[in-house]
C-alpha positions in Angstrom: -2.6 -23.7 -4.5 -3.8 -25.2 -1.2 -5.1 -23.1 1.6 -1.5 -22.7 2.6 -0.3 -21.4 -0.8 -1.6 -17.8 -0.4 0.9 -14.9 -0.5 0.9 -14.3 3.3 1.0 -18.2 4.1 4.0 -18.4 1.8 6.1 -15.4 2.6 4.5 -13.7 5.6 3.1 -10.2 5.9 5.0 -7.3 4.1 3.8 -4.3 6.3 5.2 -1.5 4.1 2.8 -2.7 1.3 -0.2 -1.6 3.5 1.0 2.0 3.4 1.8 1.9 -0.2 -1.8 0.8 -1.1 -2.8 3.8 1.0 -0.8 6.1 -0.9 -2.2 4.6 -4.2 -5.9 4.9 -3.3 -5.5 8.4 -1.9 -3.6 9.4 -5.1 -6.5 8.3 -7.3 -9.1 9.9 -5.0 -7.3 13.2 -5.0 -7.1 12.9 -8.9 -10.7 12.6 -9.2 -11.3 15.3 -6.9 -9.1 17.7 -9.0 -10.6 16.6 -12.2 -14.3 16.8 -11.2 -13.9 20.0 -9.0 -11.5 22.2 -11.0 -12.9 25.4 -9.4 -12.4 24.2 -5.7 -10.0 26.2 -3.7 -8.2 23.0 -2.7 -7.8 22.0 -6.3 -6.1 25.4 -7.1 -3.8 25.3 -4.0 -2.9 21.6 -4.9 -2.2 22.2 -8.6 -0.2 25.2 -7.8 2.1 23.5 -5.3 5.3 21.6 -6.0 3.4 18.4 -5.8 0.9 19.7 -8.5 2.2 17.6 -11.3 2.0 14.4 -9.3 -1.5 15.1 -8.0 -2.7 16.1 -11.4 -1.5 12.9 -12.8 -3.1 10.7 -10.0 -4.4 8.1 -12.3 -0.9 6.6 -11.9 -2.1 5.4 -8.6 -3.6 2.6 -10.7 -0.2 2.0 -12.1 1.0 1.6 -8.6 -1.9 -1.0 -7.8 -1.0 -3.0 -10.9 2.6 -3.1 -9.8 1.7 -4.3 -6.4 -0.6 -6.9 -7.8 2.1 -8.4 -9.9 4.5 -8.3 -7.0 2.5 -10.2 -4.7 0.4 -12.6 -6.5 3.2 -14.5 -8.2 5.3 -15.0 -5.2 3.8 -18.5 -4.5 5.1 -19.7 -7.7 8.6 -18.7 -7.2 8.5 -20.2 -3.6 7.2 -23.5 -4.8 9.7 -23.6 -7.6 12.6 -22.8 -5.1 11.4 -25.5 -2.8 11.0 -28.1 -5.6 7.4 -28.4 -5.2 4.6 -28.5 -7.7 3.2 -25.3 -9.0 0.3 -23.8 -7.0 -3.0 -24.8 -8.2 -4.8 -22.5 -10.6 -8.3 -23.5 -9.6 -7.4 -22.7 -5.9 -5.8 -19.4 -7.0 -8.9 -18.5 -8.8 -11.0 -19.3 -5.7 -9.1 -17.1 -3.5 -9.2 -14.2 -5.8 -12.9 -14.7 -6.3 -13.5 -14.5 -2.5 -11.0 -11.8 -2.0 -12.6 -9.2 -4.7 -16.1 -10.3 -5.5 -18.2 -9.9 -2.5 -17.3 -6.3 -1.8 -17.6 -5.5 -5.5 -21.0 -7.1 -5.9 -22.3 -5.2 -2.9 -20.9 -2.0 -4.4 -22.8 -3.0 -7.7 -25.9 -3.4 -5.9 -25.6 0.0 -4.1 -24.7 1.6 -7.4 -27.8 0.2 -9.2 -30.2 0.7 -6.3 -29.2 3.8 -4.7 -26.4 5.8 -6.7 -28.2 5.7 -10.1 -31.6 6.6 -8.7 -30.1 9.5 -6.7 -28.3 10.8 -9.9 -31.2 10.0 -12.4 -34.3 9.5 -10.5 -36.1 6.3 -9.2 -37.3 5.6 -12.7 -34.0 6.0 -14.2 -34.2 2.4 -15.9 -37.2 3.4 -18.0 -34.9 5.8 -20.2 -33.0 2.7 -21.6 -33.8 -0.6 -19.8 -31.6 -2.6 -22.3 -28.6 -0.5 -21.7 -28.8 -0.8 -18.0 -29.3 -4.6 -18.2 -26.3 -4.8 -20.5 -24.4 -2.8 -18.0 -25.4 -5.0 -15.1 -24.5 -8.1 -17.1 -21.0 -6.7 -18.2 -20.0 -5.7 -14.7 -21.1 -8.7 -12.9 -18.8 -10.7 -15.5 -16.0 -8.0 -15.2 -16.4 -7.4 -18.8 -17.4 -3.8 -18.6 -14.3 -2.4 -20.1 -14.8 -4.2 -23.3 -17.2 -1.4 -24.9 -17.7 2.4 -24.6 -21.3 1.5 -23.4 -20.3 0.1 -20.2 -16.7 1.1 -19.6 -17.7 4.3 -18.0 -19.9 2.5 -15.6 -23.0 4.7 -16.4 -21.0 7.7 -15.6 -21.5 6.8 -11.9 -18.3 4.9 -11.1 -15.8 5.2 -14.0 -13.0 3.9 -11.9 -14.2 0.3 -12.0 -12.7 -0.3 -15.5 -9.4 -1.2 -13.6 -11.1 -4.0 -11.7 -11.9 -5.8 -15.1 -8.2 -5.3 -16.1 -7.2 -6.9 -12.6 -9.7 -9.8 -13.0 -8.4 -10.5 -16.6 -4.9 -10.6 -15.2 -5.9 -13.0 -12.5 -7.2 -15.3 -15.3 -3.9 -15.2 -17.2 -1.5 -15.4 -14.2 -1.5 -19.1 -13.3 -1.3 -19.9 -17.1 1.7 -17.7 -17.6 3.6 -18.2 -14.3 5.2 -21.7 -15.3 6.8 -20.0 -18.2 7.8 -16.7 -16.1 9.3 -18.9 -13.5 11.6 -20.6 -16.1 12.4 -17.7 -17.9 11.7 -14.4 -15.9 14.0 -11.9 -17.5 12.7 -13.0 -21.0 9.2 -12.8 -19.8 9.7 -9.4 -18.5 11.1 -8.4 -21.9 8.4 -10.0 -23.8 5.6 -8.4 -21.7 7.0 -5.0 -22.0 7.3 -5.6 -25.9 3.8 -6.7 -25.9 2.5 -3.7 -24.0 4.4 -1.5 -26.3 3.2 -3.1 -29.4 -0.5 -3.0 -28.2 -0.3 0.8 -27.2 1.1 1.7 -30.6 -1.4 -0.4 -32.4 -4.3 1.0 -30.4 -3.3 4.4 -31.7 -3.1 3.6 -35.4 -3.8 0.0 -35.9 -6.2 -2.8 -34.8 -8.6 -1.9 -37.6 -10.7 -4.9 -37.3 -11.4 -4.2 -33.5 -12.1 -0.6 -34.1 -14.4 -1.5 -37.0 -16.2 -4.0 -34.6 -16.5 -1.7 -31.8 -17.7 1.2 -34.1 -20.5 -1.1 -35.6 -21.7 -2.2 -32.3 -21.9 1.6 -31.2 -23.9 2.7 -34.3 -27.0 3.6 -32.3 -24.7 5.7 -30.1 -22.3 7.0 -32.9 -19.1 6.4 -30.9 -16.2 8.2 -32.4 -13.2 6.4 -33.4 -11.1 8.3 -30.8 -13.3 7.0 -28.0 -12.9 3.4 -29.3 -9.1 3.7 -29.5 -9.0 5.3 -26.0 -10.9 2.1 -24.9 -8.4 -0.3 -26.7 -5.5 1.6 -25.1 -6.8 0.7 -21.6 -7.1 -2.9 -22.0 -5.0 -5.7 -20.4 -2.3 -5.9 -23.0 -1.3 -2.2 -22.3 -0.5 -3.1 -18.7 1.2 -6.3 -19.2 4.5 -4.6 -18.6 3.3 -3.1 -15.2 2.3 -6.5 -13.9 5.5 -8.1 -15.3 7.6 -5.6 -13.7 5.9 -6.2 -10.5 6.4 -10.0 -10.6 10.1 -9.4 -11.4 10.4 -7.2 -8.4 8.7 -9.9 -6.3 11.2 -12.5 -7.6 14.1 -10.1 -6.6 12.6 -9.4 -3.1 12.3 -13.2 -2.4 15.8 -13.9 -3.7 17.2 -10.9 -1.8 19.4 -10.2 -4.6 19.7 -6.6 -3.4 20.8 -7.7 0.0 24.1 -5.9 -0.4 22.3 -2.6 -1.0 22.1 -0.4 2.1 18.5 0.2 3.0 18.9 3.9 3.2 20.4 3.9 -0.3 17.0 2.4 -1.4 15.3 5.3 0.6 17.4 7.7 -1.4 16.7 5.9 -4.6 12.9 5.9 -4.0 13.0 9.7 -3.3 15.0 10.5 -6.3 12.7 8.4 -8.4 9.6 10.2 -7.1 11.1 13.5 -7.7 12.3 12.6 -11.1 8.7 11.5 -11.9 7.2 14.7 -10.8 9.7 16.7 -12.9 9.0 14.4 -15.7 5.4 15.1 -15.5 5.7 18.8 -15.1 7.9 19.1 -18.1 5.8 16.4 -20.0 9.2 14.7 -20.8 10.3 12.2 -22.1 7.8 12.1 -25.2 7.5 9.4 -27.7 6.2 5.8 -27.6 8.2 4.7 -24.7 7.3 7.6 -22.5 4.8 5.5 -20.5 7.6 3.4 -19.0 8.8 6.3 -16.9 6.0 6.0 -14.2 6.2 2.3 -13.7 9.9 2.3 -13.5 10.0 5.2 -10.8 7.0 3.6 -8.8 8.9 0.1 -9.0 11.8 1.9 -7.1 9.2 3.0 -4.4 7.6 -0.4 -4.3 10.9 -2.2 -3.6 11.9 0.3 -0.9 8.6 -0.2 0.8 8.9 -3.8 0.9 12.4 -4.0 2.1 12.7 -4.1 5.8 15.0 -1.6 7.4 14.3 1.3 5.1 12.7 4.5 6.2 10.0 4.3 3.5 8.9 0.8 4.9 9.0 2.1 8.6 6.8 5.1 7.6 4.3 3.0 5.6 3.9 0.1 7.9 2.0 1.8 10.6 -0.2 4.8 11.2 -3.0 6.5 9.0 -1.5 5.4 5.7 -1.4 1.7 6.7 -4.9 2.0 8.0 -6.0 3.4 4.7 -4.1 0.8 2.9 -5.9 -2.0 4.7 -9.3 -0.5 3.6 -7.9 0.6 0.1 -9.9 -1.8 -2.1 -13.2 -0.8 -0.6 -12.3 2.8 -0.6 -11.5 2.6 -4.2 -14.8 0.9 -5.0 -16.8 3.7 -3.5 -14.7 7.0 -3.8 -15.9 8.1 -7.0 -19.6 7.5 -6.6 -19.3 9.5 -3.2 -17.5 12.5 -4.9 -20.4 12.6 -7.5 -23.3 12.2 -5.1 -22.0 14.5 -2.4 -21.1 17.3 -4.8 -23.9 19.7 -3.6 -22.7 19.0 0.1 -19.1 19.7 -0.8 -20.0 22.9 -2.7 -21.4 24.1 0.6 -18.3 23.2 2.6 -16.1 25.2 0.3 -12.6 25.0 1.8 -13.3 21.9 3.9 -14.7 20.0 1.0 -11.4 18.0 0.2 -10.9 16.7 3.8 -14.7 16.0 4.1 -14.7 14.1 1.0 -11.6 12.1 1.8 -13.0 11.3 5.4 -16.3 10.1 3.8 -14.3 8.0 1.4 -12.2 6.4 4.0 -15.3 5.8 6.3 -17.2 4.1 3.3 -14.0 2.0 2.7 -13.8 0.9 6.4 -17.5 0.1 6.4 -17.2 -2.2 3.5 -14.0 -3.6 4.6 -15.3 -4.4 8.1 -18.7 -5.8 7.2 -18.1 -7.2 3.8 -14.5 -7.8 3.0 -13.1 -9.1 6.3 -15.9 -11.7 7.1 -15.3 -13.2 3.9 -11.4 -13.2 4.4 -12.1 -14.6 7.8 -14.3 -17.3 6.5 -11.6 -18.8 4.3 -9.2 -21.3 5.9 -5.8 -19.9 6.6 -2.6 -21.7 7.3 -0.6 -20.8 10.5 2.6 -20.3 8.5 1.8 -16.4 8.3 0.4 -16.2 11.7 2.7 -18.2 14.0 6.1 -20.1 14.2 6.0 -23.8 13.6 6.6 -26.2 16.2 9.7 -28.4 15.9 9.1 -31.2 13.4 5.9 -29.7 12.1 5.2 -30.5 8.5 3.0 -29.1 5.7 0.1 -31.1 4.2 2.5 -32.2 1.4 4.7 -33.6 4.0 7.7 -31.1 3.8 8.9 -29.5 6.8 7.9 -26.2 8.0 10.6 -23.7 8.9 10.3 -20.4 10.9 10.9 -17.1 9.3 10.0 -15.5 6.0 10.5 -17.4 2.7 13.1 -15.0 1.5 15.7 -16.2 4.0 15.6 -19.8 2.4 15.5 -18.6 -1.1 18.9 -17.3 -1.9 19.6 -20.4 -4.0 16.4 -19.5 -6.2 18.2 -16.5 -7.8 21.0 -18.8 -9.1 18.6 -21.5 -10.2 16.6 -18.8 -12.2 19.8 -17.4 -13.6 21.0 -20.8 -14.8 17.6 -21.3 -16.4 17.8 -18.3 -18.5 21.0 -19.1 -20.3 
């Protein structure tokens, strides 16, 4: 993946995704507010409202983030395949992902250990168990903190960070898997969902060697088996179906296989999908081993409508407050939970204004991190002009191929037929 092979460089900016990220991070932040402040007046009003089932299950915002990651990050492989070009470089992909997520994450870790933990446990907190804190620091730096109960909760100061470990592990797997996914997209989706289902079932009653290993490692802390199994249920294999569904949607978006679908039919489909998801959560239906598939399928409809130009959903998400929150969503995600914990006394005093004050503080923290950490690193990386300007007549890429104006989907309708033939 050369500097020109990033998602925006290959397919351009998809404005609706910004607002969708905003929804995802606000959903997660609201969920944590509800869980940690059950007696707050805002919590009672939200839970009692028609949107209560969705708000009370705001962890599904993480599912939405995973879908978006799969949707966007796999696109360059499909673009290269359709253009009969070599697959993007895995090393360059890893480099781009490193500079995209690590600087802000490491700054957050520094603040977590240097400021948040002392505020919560005193300036000499490390003396209580030096080796535990050192292990946590090491595990978090390497994105391995989701591998044991000792570090998966991020010292009860930022338990939301486990999702970053899952994301980082997905990044490692993606360039390795994509040549096969490009060749057999539908089969790959089926295999990913089957693997996710098998892992979820095994984490409930099987995986005895892993359970025994984790229990043995946790002897000093006497981790219950239920805690170990909960940890195993939230590893990357459990979310392979989410990432794969996002990848498949990205392929469909590039090929414009739904071109004949009227944009407002997608709007209606997205609205119905979210209403159906809310009803499903309220009634706790369906039950059984495949119940987890309902949320990603419903959110996938919303994702596709958000990415499709001409839909009301895309128009609503492409500008305004949600788009702004979406742009700072990664940094806001990093800080929203520590802020909620540290600011608890102040929020108690604010009473009815606690929720808007908390969200404002989280958005502000996200903007500060985005402005002074994320954006400088993103600006410092070389970017190509494909996403920023129309190419001049006769202009060519570094590999000698001609550049053409417009988004990649306009030139990839043949890709769908190529992929279809490859699967049969």
